C-alpha positions as CSV (number, residue, x, y, z in Angstrom):
1,M,58.9,-9.0,-14.9
2,E,60.8,-7.9,-11.8
3,S,60.3,-4.2,-10.9
4,T,63.1,-1.8,-10.1
5,A,61.6,-1.4,-6.6
6,D,61.8,-5.1,-6.1
7,K,65.4,-5.2,-7.2
8,A,66.3,-2.3,-4.9
9,M,64.5,-4.0,-2.0
10,Y,65.9,-7.5,-2.2
11,T,69.5,-7.1,-3.4
12,A,71.8,-7.5,-0.4
13,P,75.1,-5.6,-0.4
14,T,78.0,-7.6,-2.0
15,Q,81.4,-8.0,-0.5
16,A,82.7,-5.4,-3.0
17,D,80.0,-3.0,-1.7
18,I,81.1,-3.6,1.9
19,D,84.8,-3.1,1.0
20,E,84.0,0.1,-0.8
21,A,82.0,1.4,2.2
22,I,84.9,0.7,4.6
23,Q,87.3,2.5,2.2
24,K,84.9,5.5,1.9
25,Y,83.5,5.8,5.4
26,G,85.8,3.9,7.6
27,R,83.2,1.3,8.5
28,D,80.8,-1.3,7.1
29,I,77.7,0.9,7.0
30,Y,75.5,-2.1,6.1
31,N,76.4,-4.4,9.0
32,D,77.9,-1.9,11.5
33,F,75.9,1.3,11.0
34,D,76.1,4.1,13.6
35,L,73.8,7.1,13.6
36,D,76.4,9.1,15.7
37,D,79.4,8.2,13.6
38,P,81.1,11.5,12.4
39,A,81.2,10.1,8.9
40,F,77.4,10.0,8.8
41,N,77.5,13.8,9.5
42,E,80.3,14.6,7.0
43,K,79.1,12.3,4.2
44,H,75.5,12.3,5.0
45,F,73.8,12.1,1.6
46,E,76.4,9.7,0.2
47,I,75.8,7.2,3.0
48,I,72.0,7.5,2.8
49,D,72.2,7.0,-1.0
50,D,74.3,3.9,-0.6
51,L,71.9,2.4,2.0
52,V,68.9,3.1,-0.4
53,A,70.7,1.6,-3.4
54,K,72.5,-1.4,-1.8
55,C,70.9,-2.5,1.5
56,P,67.3,-3.3,2.2
57,V,67.9,-3.8,6.0
58,A,71.2,-2.5,7.5
59,H,72.3,-3.5,11.0
60,S,74.0,-1.6,13.8
61,K,76.1,-3.2,16.6
62,V,75.9,0.0,18.8
63,G,74.7,-0.7,22.3
64,A,71.9,-3.3,22.2
65,G,71.9,-3.0,18.3
66,Y,69.3,-2.0,15.9
67,Y,68.2,-2.3,12.3
68,V,67.8,0.4,9.6
69,V,65.5,0.6,6.5
70,A,66.0,3.4,4.1
71,Q,64.1,2.4,1.0
72,N,60.7,4.1,0.5
73,Q,58.6,0.9,0.4
74,L,60.2,-0.5,3.5
75,V,59.9,2.7,5.5
76,K,56.2,2.8,4.6
77,E,55.8,-0.8,5.6
78,V,57.2,-0.1,9.1
79,G,55.5,3.3,9.5
80,Q,52.1,2.2,8.5
81,N,51.9,-1.0,10.5
82,W,51.9,0.1,14.2
83,R,50.6,-3.3,15.4
84,T,53.8,-5.0,14.2
85,F,56.2,-2.1,14.6
86,S,55.2,-0.3,17.8
87,A,56.0,3.3,18.6
88,A,55.3,2.6,22.3
89,G,58.9,1.5,22.9
90,G,60.1,4.9,21.9
91,Y,61.9,6.3,18.8
92,M,65.5,6.3,20.2
93,P,67.8,3.3,19.8
94,N,69.6,2.6,23.1
95,R,67.4,5.0,24.9
96,P,69.2,6.6,27.9
97,E,67.7,5.3,31.2
98,G,65.2,7.7,32.8
99,V,64.2,9.5,29.7
100,P,60.4,9.8,29.8
101,F,58.3,8.9,26.8
102,L,56.9,11.6,24.6
103,Y,53.2,11.2,23.9
104,P,51.5,10.9,21.4
105,E,54.7,10.3,19.3
106,E,55.9,7.4,21.4
107,S,52.5,5.6,21.8
108,D,50.1,3.5,19.8
109,P,46.3,3.5,19.6
110,P,44.1,3.8,21.5
111,L,46.2,6.3,23.6
112,H,47.7,7.8,20.4
113,T,44.2,8.2,18.9
114,A,42.8,9.9,21.9
115,W,45.5,12.6,21.9
116,R,45.8,13.1,18.2
117,Q,42.0,13.6,17.8
118,S,42.1,16.4,20.4
119,L,45.3,18.0,19.2
120,N,44.6,18.0,15.4
121,P,42.2,20.9,15.3
122,F,44.8,23.2,16.9
123,M,47.3,22.4,14.2
124,G,45.0,22.2,11.2
125,P,45.3,24.5,8.1
126,G,42.5,26.9,9.2
127,T,43.9,27.5,12.6
128,V,47.5,27.8,11.4
129,N,46.7,30.2,8.5
130,D,45.6,32.7,11.1
131,Y,49.2,33.0,12.3
132,E,50.5,34.1,8.9
133,D,50.6,37.8,9.5
134,N,52.3,37.4,12.9
135,I,54.9,35.1,11.5
136,R,55.7,37.4,8.5
137,A,56.0,40.3,10.9
138,D,58.4,38.4,13.1
139,A,60.5,37.3,10.1
140,N,60.8,41.0,9.1
141,A,61.6,42.1,12.7
142,L,64.5,39.6,12.7
143,I,65.7,40.8,9.3
144,D,65.6,44.4,10.6
145,R,68.2,43.6,13.2
146,F,70.9,42.8,10.8
147,I,70.0,43.9,7.2
148,D,72.0,47.1,7.4
149,K,75.1,45.3,8.6
150,G,75.2,43.4,5.3
151,E,75.9,40.1,7.1
152,C,74.4,37.7,9.6
153,E,74.9,34.3,11.2
154,F,71.7,33.0,9.8
155,I,71.1,30.2,12.5
156,S,71.4,32.2,15.7
157,E,70.0,35.4,14.2
158,F,67.1,34.0,12.3
159,A,66.6,30.3,11.7
160,A,66.8,29.1,15.3
161,V,64.6,32.0,16.4
162,L,61.7,32.2,14.0
163,P,60.3,28.7,14.5
164,G,60.4,29.1,18.3
165,W,58.7,32.5,18.1
166,A,56.1,31.1,15.8
167,F,55.3,28.2,18.1
168,F,55.7,30.0,21.4
169,K,53.7,33.2,20.5
170,N,51.0,31.6,18.5
171,V,50.5,28.1,19.8
172,L,52.0,27.7,23.3
173,G,51.9,31.2,24.8
174,V,55.2,30.5,26.6
175,P,57.3,33.7,27.2
176,V,59.7,34.1,24.3
177,E,62.5,35.3,26.7
178,D,62.7,31.6,27.8
179,L,63.1,30.4,24.2
180,D,67.0,30.1,24.4
181,K,66.9,27.8,27.4
182,L,64.3,25.5,25.8
183,V,66.1,25.4,22.4
184,D,69.3,24.5,24.3
185,G,67.4,21.8,26.2
186,V,65.9,20.3,23.0
187,E,69.2,20.5,21.1
188,Q,71.4,19.0,23.8
189,G,68.7,16.5,24.7
190,T,68.9,15.3,21.1
191,F,72.5,15.8,20.1
192,S,74.8,15.7,23.1
193,P,77.4,13.0,22.8
194,D,77.1,12.5,26.5
195,L,74.0,10.3,27.2
196,E,73.8,11.5,30.8
197,E,73.7,15.1,29.6
198,R,71.0,14.2,27.1
199,A,68.9,12.8,29.9
200,A,69.6,15.9,32.1
201,K,68.6,18.3,29.3
202,F,65.5,16.3,28.6
203,G,64.7,16.5,32.3
204,F,65.1,20.3,32.3
205,V,62.6,20.6,29.4
206,F,60.1,18.4,31.2
207,Q,60.5,20.4,34.4
208,Y,60.1,23.8,32.7
209,L,57.0,22.8,30.7
210,G,55.5,20.9,33.6
211,D,55.7,24.0,35.7
212,Y,54.2,26.1,32.8
213,L,51.3,23.6,32.3
214,K,50.6,23.7,36.1
215,K,50.5,27.5,36.0
216,R,48.2,27.6,33.0
217,S,45.9,25.0,34.5
218,Q,45.3,27.5,37.4
219,E,44.6,30.5,35.1
220,P,41.4,31.4,33.3
221,P,41.3,29.4,30.0
222,R,42.4,31.0,26.8
223,G,40.8,28.4,24.5
224,D,44.1,27.2,23.1
225,M,46.0,24.0,22.7
226,V,47.7,24.3,26.1
227,D,44.3,24.5,27.8
228,M,43.2,21.4,26.0
229,I,46.4,19.5,27.1
230,A,46.1,20.8,30.7
231,A,42.5,19.5,30.8
232,G,43.6,16.1,29.5
233,V,41.8,13.5,27.4
234,E,39.7,10.5,28.3
235,Y,41.4,7.1,27.7
236,E,39.6,4.0,26.4
237,D,39.1,2.6,29.9
238,G,37.1,5.7,30.8
239,T,39.8,7.3,33.0
240,M,41.3,10.7,32.4
241,S,44.9,10.9,31.2
242,P,47.3,11.2,34.2
243,W,49.1,14.5,34.7
244,E,52.5,13.2,33.6
245,D,51.0,12.2,30.3
246,R,49.8,15.7,29.8
247,V,53.2,17.1,30.5
248,S,54.7,14.6,28.1
249,V,52.3,15.8,25.3
250,L,53.3,19.4,25.8
251,V,57.0,18.4,25.6
252,D,56.4,16.4,22.5
253,M,54.7,19.3,20.8
254,T,57.5,21.7,21.8
255,F,60.2,19.4,20.5
256,G,58.5,19.2,17.2
257,G,57.8,22.9,17.2
258,I,61.4,24.1,17.7
259,A,63.7,21.3,16.7
260,T,63.2,20.7,13.0
261,T,62.1,23.6,10.7
262,T,65.5,25.4,11.3
263,Y,67.4,22.8,9.3
264,V,65.2,22.9,6.2
265,M,65.1,26.7,6.3
266,A,68.8,27.2,6.6
267,S,69.7,24.4,4.1
268,A,67.4,26.1,1.5
269,I,68.9,29.5,2.1
270,N,72.4,27.9,1.8
271,W,71.4,26.3,-1.5
272,L,69.6,29.3,-2.9
273,A,72.8,31.4,-2.4
274,E,74.5,29.3,-5.1
275,N,71.4,29.0,-7.4
276,P,70.4,32.4,-8.8
277,K,68.0,31.0,-11.4
278,A,66.0,29.3,-8.7
279,R,66.0,32.5,-6.6
280,Q,64.7,34.4,-9.6
281,L,61.9,31.9,-10.2
282,L,60.8,32.3,-6.6
283,I,60.9,36.1,-6.9
284,D,59.1,36.2,-10.2
285,D,56.4,33.6,-9.6
286,P,56.1,32.6,-6.0
287,D,52.5,31.3,-6.3
288,T,53.6,28.6,-8.8
289,Y,57.1,27.8,-7.5
290,M,57.1,28.5,-3.8
291,P,54.9,25.5,-2.8
292,R,56.9,23.2,-5.0
293,A,60.2,24.6,-3.6
294,I,59.0,24.0,0.0
295,E,58.2,20.4,-0.7
296,E,61.5,19.8,-2.6
297,F,63.5,21.4,0.2
298,A,61.7,19.3,2.8
299,R,62.4,16.2,0.7
300,V,66.1,16.8,0.2
301,F,66.9,18.4,3.6
302,A,64.9,16.0,5.8
303,P,65.4,17.3,9.4
304,V,64.2,14.0,11.0
305,V,66.7,11.6,9.7
306,A,65.4,8.4,11.3
307,L,62.9,7.4,13.9
308,G,62.5,4.0,15.5
309,R,60.0,1.3,16.2
310,T,60.0,-1.9,18.2
311,C,59.0,-5.3,16.7
312,T,56.0,-6.8,18.5
313,K,56.6,-10.2,17.0
314,D,59.0,-12.1,14.7
315,V,58.6,-10.5,11.2
316,E,60.3,-10.6,7.8
317,I,61.1,-7.3,6.2
318,G,63.2,-6.6,3.2
319,G,64.1,-10.3,3.0
320,R,65.5,-10.3,6.5
321,M,64.0,-11.9,9.6
322,L,63.7,-9.7,12.7
323,S,62.7,-11.0,16.1
324,E,60.2,-9.8,18.6
325,G,61.8,-6.9,20.6
326,D,64.2,-5.9,17.9
327,F,64.5,-2.2,17.3
328,I,64.3,-0.8,13.7
329,L,64.9,2.7,12.4
330,M,62.9,4.2,9.5
331,M,65.3,6.5,7.6
332,Y,62.8,9.1,6.4
333,A,65.8,10.9,4.8
334,G,66.4,7.9,2.7
335,A,62.8,7.2,1.7
336,S,62.7,10.7,0.2
337,R,65.8,9.9,-1.9
338,D,64.6,6.6,-3.4
339,P,64.7,6.5,-7.2
340,S,61.7,4.1,-7.1
341,V,59.5,7.1,-6.1
342,V,61.5,10.2,-7.2
343,D,63.1,10.8,-10.6
344,D,66.7,11.8,-10.3
345,P,66.4,12.1,-6.4
346,K,69.9,13.5,-5.9
347,K,69.0,16.6,-7.9
348,I,67.4,19.6,-6.2
349,D,64.7,20.8,-8.6
350,I,62.2,23.4,-7.3
351,T,60.1,23.0,-10.5
352,R,59.0,19.5,-9.8
353,E,55.2,19.4,-10.0
354,T,54.8,16.5,-7.7
355,V,57.2,16.0,-4.9
356,L,56.8,12.7,-3.0
357,H,58.6,12.7,0.3
358,S,58.6,11.3,3.8
359,A,60.0,14.3,5.6
360,F,56.9,14.6,7.8
361,G,56.8,10.9,8.5
362,V,54.4,8.2,7.3
363,G,51.4,6.4,8.9
364,I,49.3,7.5,11.9
365,H,52.4,9.2,13.5
366,R,52.8,11.6,10.7
367,C,54.0,15.1,11.9
368,I,51.1,17.1,13.4
369,G,53.0,20.3,12.8
370,S,53.5,20.1,9.0
371,N,51.0,22.9,8.2
372,L,52.9,25.3,10.6
373,A,56.3,24.2,9.2
374,R,55.2,24.9,5.7
375,L,53.9,28.4,6.7
376,E,57.1,29.2,8.5
377,L,59.1,28.2,5.4
378,R,57.0,30.2,3.0
379,A,57.0,33.3,5.1
380,T,60.8,33.0,5.5
381,F,61.6,32.6,1.8
382,E,59.2,35.2,0.6
383,E,60.1,37.9,3.1
384,W,63.9,37.1,2.8
385,L,63.8,37.3,-1.0
386,K,62.0,40.7,-0.9
387,R,64.6,42.2,1.4
388,V,67.8,40.3,0.6
389,P,67.4,39.2,-3.1
390,E,71.2,38.3,-3.4
391,W,73.5,36.9,-0.8
392,R,76.5,34.7,-0.5
393,V,77.8,32.1,2.0
394,V,81.0,33.3,3.6
395,E,81.9,30.3,5.7
396,E,81.2,26.6,5.2
397,P,78.1,25.6,7.3
398,V,78.6,23.4,10.3
399,Y,76.3,20.4,10.7
400,M,75.4,18.0,13.5
401,T,73.7,14.7,12.7
402,G,72.0,11.9,14.7
403,Q,68.3,11.1,14.6
404,L,67.8,14.7,13.6
405,R,70.1,16.8,11.4
406,S,70.8,20.4,12.1
407,I,73.0,23.3,10.8
408,R,74.8,24.9,13.8
409,S,76.2,27.9,11.9
410,L,75.7,29.5,8.5
411,K,77.4,32.9,7.9
412,L,76.0,35.0,5.1
413,A,76.8,38.4,3.5
414,W,75.2,40.6,0.9
């Protein structure tokens, strides 16, 4: 008997599906998809759900073109097979010229293995748990700034600040007064509609962190991750990693550290404003429900929408033939909304006992910072609920969407 997953995987969109998409979204999302289309920002979940339900492998005609898989099984197939779907060509479709690669994210073994083995201990649960008191103290310090006003703009006053503080103070040791410049560099390097500006902002982040790494390499060691990156790793051929690779690793870690948690955090606070029963569950029994809520919020509000790979050979996936050199996006946000792995995936349910999601990626490139992200989320929700148990959203949030999704503003009052 044919399984539901097989049906979902191999049913191509019908002409009726295509006509309906054009009517709803202004384009054929199955054969003419565009990550940067304003409709993908405004009707984000609808489009993702249609791709999951109706299209195993979508196509984009933007630039050199690319393919998209959103169903869970296909995302795993791409993400877990780096030999066929290589990360070494980068994760961006139509990558702007001159943008350096980010290691180890945009590399394959053995280079990827050499770096990940050295980085992992610095981001493991034991190390990260030592940051908890600092992160909770910072969360409260931020709340102190606005609690008496009875209102805040949650992004600029909290959600865009705490992850940066957590990463800069505890992991990198970069001066927090430079956080704004780096957040701007990361955001514009990711979202700017002007590809030249993206490249320029990327360049700024590389320059700043390269200078910082050079400075740290000349100081007495602190025994932290930055020292390890500055010292470099040995590659398979016996040579030490070149300096530019070390800077690339620091940039990659910084991008991950400040560009993603904000969206999950703010989306959850936005949702909790309208769901008092869920708020009460988290207040009454955080030990049971907070871990579940964090996984559910990460599942539904996936900050990394889609990352790409390059086909190293001709390959069939989802019933479609791709050629060597073709670029394919794994839509992590779709894999987490696939009914073949999640019951009633459109519903946000913080009581789910098991939450399967791909928000932190799949395969060997899975997010190295997931332990830190979970800690930031737990500290935020617990400290916020203690101090602001009831709040309301006073202005519709503003979103930006591309390969990442972010909330640019969220005004709250209590």
